[in-house]
C-alpha positions in Angstrom: 29.7 36.7 80.2 27.4 35.0 82.1 29.2 31.5 82.0 32.6 32.8 83.2 30.6 34.4 86.0 29.0 31.4 87.0 32.4 29.1 87.0 34.3 31.6 89.0 31.9 31.3 91.6 31.8 27.4 91.1 35.4 27.7 91.9 35.2 30.7 94.9 33.0 27.7 96.7 35.2 24.9 95.8 38.0 27.1 97.5 36.8 27.9 100.5 35.3 24.6 101.2 36.8 22.9 104.2 37.5 19.5 102.6 40.1 21.3 100.0 41.6 23.7 102.7 41.9 20.5 104.9 43.8 18.7 102.1 46.3 21.7 101.1 47.2 21.6 105.1 48.1 18.4 105.1 51.3 16.2 103.8 49.0 14.9 100.8 48.5 18.6 99.7 52.4 19.2 100.1 52.2 16.7 96.8 52.0 20.4 94.8 55.0 21.9 96.4 57.4 19.2 95.6 60.6 20.2 94.4 61.4 16.7 92.5 59.7 17.4 89.5 56.9 15.3 89.9 54.6 18.7 90.4 51.9 19.2 88.3 49.7 21.7 89.6 47.0 19.3 90.6 46.2 17.5 94.1 43.4 15.1 93.4 44.9 13.5 90.4 47.5 11.7 92.4 44.8 9.6 93.8 41.5 10.0 91.7 40.8 10.7 88.0 37.2 11.8 86.4 37.7 9.2 83.9 39.2 5.6 83.2 40.0 4.7 86.2 40.9 1.7 88.1 37.9 0.6 89.5 38.5 -3.4 89.2 41.5 -3.6 90.9 40.8 -0.7 93.6 37.4 -2.0 94.7 35.2 0.5 96.6 37.4 3.4 96.1 36.4 5.8 93.9 37.5 7.0 90.6 41.1 5.8 91.2 43.9 6.9 89.4 46.8 4.4 90.2 47.8 1.2 90.1 47.8 -0.9 93.1 50.6 -2.4 94.7 52.2 -5.6 93.1 54.1 -6.7 96.2 53.1 -9.9 98.3 53.0 -8.4 101.4 53.5 -10.5 104.7 50.3 -9.9 106.8 50.4 -9.7 110.5 48.4 -13.0 110.5 45.6 -14.1 113.3 45.4 -11.7 116.7 45.1 -13.6 120.0 42.8 -13.3 123.0 39.3 -12.6 123.4 37.2 -11.5 126.3 39.1 -12.1 129.6 38.3 -15.8 131.0 36.5 -16.7 127.8 38.7 -18.8 125.3 37.9 -17.1 121.6 40.2 -18.1 118.8 41.7 -15.1 117.2 40.9 -13.1 114.5 42.6 -13.3 110.8 43.5 -10.9 108.3 43.2 -11.2 105.1 45.3 -13.4 102.7 46.7 -9.8 101.3 45.6 -6.4 102.1 42.2 -5.1 100.9 40.1 -2.6 99.1 41.1 1.0 101.0 44.0 -0.3 102.4 45.3 -1.8 99.4 45.0 1.5 97.9 46.9 3.4 100.3 49.8 1.1 99.7 49.7 2.3 96.1 51.8 4.6 97.2 53.1 3.7 100.8 54.5 0.7 100.0 57.9 2.4 99.9 58.0 0.7 96.2 55.3 2.1 93.8 56.2 5.7 92.3 53.9 8.6 94.0 53.2 10.2 90.9 52.7 6.4 88.9 49.3 7.3 87.7 46.7 5.7 85.2 45.4 8.6 83.8 48.4 11.8 83.8 47.1 15.3 83.7 46.5 16.8 80.5 47.2 13.5 78.4 43.9 14.1 77.0 43.2 10.3 76.4 42.6 10.6 73.0 44.1 9.1 69.8 43.2 9.5 66.2 42.0 6.0 65.4 39.4 5.3 68.6 38.5 8.6 70.1 38.8 8.0 73.9 41.8 6.3 74.9 41.5 3.8 77.9 44.7 2.7 78.5 47.7 3.1 80.6 49.8 6.2 81.1 53.4 6.1 81.3 54.5 9.2 83.7 57.7 10.1 84.8 58.9 7.7 87.8 59.4 9.3 91.1 62.1 7.3 93.7 60.2 6.6 96.3 60.5 7.1 100.1 61.4 5.1 102.3 60.3 7.4 105.9 56.6 7.1 104.0 56.4 3.3 103.7 54.5 1.4 105.5 54.8 -1.5 103.7 58.6 -2.1 104.5 60.5 -4.1 107.7 62.1 -2.4 110.3 65.1 -0.3 109.8 68.2 -2.8 109.8 70.7 0.0 110.2 72.2 3.7 109.1 73.8 4.7 105.6 75.2 8.2 105.0 73.0 9.4 108.0 69.8 8.0 106.0 67.7 5.3 107.5 68.2 1.8 105.8 65.2 -0.7 105.4 65.4 -4.3 104.1 63.1 -6.0 102.3 59.5 -4.7 101.6 56.1 -6.1 101.8 56.0 -6.8 105.8 52.8 -5.7 107.6 53.6 -7.9 110.2 54.6 -5.6 112.7 51.8 -3.1 112.1 48.7 -2.7 113.5 46.7 -5.8 111.5 44.5 -4.4 108.7 41.9 -5.9 106.5 41.2 -7.6 109.5 37.1 -8.4 110.5 36.4 -6.0 113.4 34.8 -8.8 115.9 33.4 -7.2 119.0 34.8 -9.0 122.2 37.9 -10.1 120.6 41.3 -7.7 121.7 38.5 -6.2 124.0 37.0 -4.9 120.9 34.1 -2.7 121.8 30.5 -2.8 120.3 30.3 -1.7 116.8 27.6 1.1 118.1 29.8 2.5 120.3 30.0 6.3 120.8 33.2 8.2 119.9 34.2 11.4 121.2 36.7 14.0 119.1 36.7 11.5 116.3 36.9 13.2 112.7 34.0 11.7 110.1 32.6 9.5 112.6 30.5 9.4 116.0 30.4 5.8 116.2 32.6 2.7 115.9 31.0 1.4 112.8 31.5 4.6 110.7 35.5 3.9 111.0 34.9 0.3 109.7 34.9 -0.2 106.0 32.7 -3.0 104.1 34.7 -4.6 101.5 33.6 -7.1 98.2 32.8 -9.7 100.8 30.1 -7.5 102.7 32.0 -7.8 106.2 33.4 -4.9 108.1 36.8 -4.3 108.3 39.6 -2.5 109.9 41.4 -0.6 107.0 43.9 2.3 107.2 41.4 4.6 106.8 39.8 3.3 110.3 42.7 5.4 111.7 43.6 7.8 108.9 41.7 10.2 106.9 43.7 10.6 103.6 41.7 14.2 103.1 43.0 15.7 106.1 41.4 15.7 109.8 43.9 18.8 111.3 46.2 16.0 113.7 49.3 14.6 113.0 49.6 11.5 110.6 45.9 12.3 109.3 44.7 10.6 112.3 41.2 10.9 113.1 41.7 12.1 116.6 44.7 12.8 118.4 46.2 10.1 120.0 46.7 11.9 123.6 46.3 9.4 126.1 46.1 6.7 123.9 42.3 7.9 122.8 42.7 6.8 118.9 43.6 3.0 120.4 40.4 3.5 123.6 37.9 4.1 120.9 37.8 0.8 119.8 39.5 -1.4 122.5 38.5 -1.2 126.1 41.4 -1.3 127.9 
């Protein structure tokens, strides 16, 4: 009886935490209420797993539960310009999305199924011979949702009232990602600059992510927090008066 009480207390604490509530109130929390048959009664499992995680491909993303996108992306390339009056070469993006951005594209590339995970809930991860099974699960595939795809080209028309997109893998028409943050270029402020009303960050450097090469870079999570912020599109601050952009760019 004592163990049951303790477990219930722990569950109550989890359910009352602001983090859990934020996820439930975001588009990522809406996954559990989907009507397409992919609902498994869980939220975290679509991105994370306590066992057999994909840490090799996903880099620093903790306990990642998805295969990374296999698309070859067309990147933004190099930015142009620097401080006014100076001649400074542009800053080039990585050859392909890296680290946290690559993890985000495991759902948002317009091709990967949202419920395609490495360790499906309830799979047991066991077999009779070797015990724990560390392999690829094969859950049912969910059709991709083009309206939530980041790695797709501009809309090319309409069909039966729905937007029709061109080929997938285009990131050259989006804000540069997997790109080093270099103060002065593109009017970028110093990384120690304070931020006002940004979720999860009080200075610019806290928006940046250091990958395997040790360089601070702009990634998807620099502008969005997947665990919820209370702002539309999971933005780290409401973009009223371009306040999100002006957090980093001195324009």
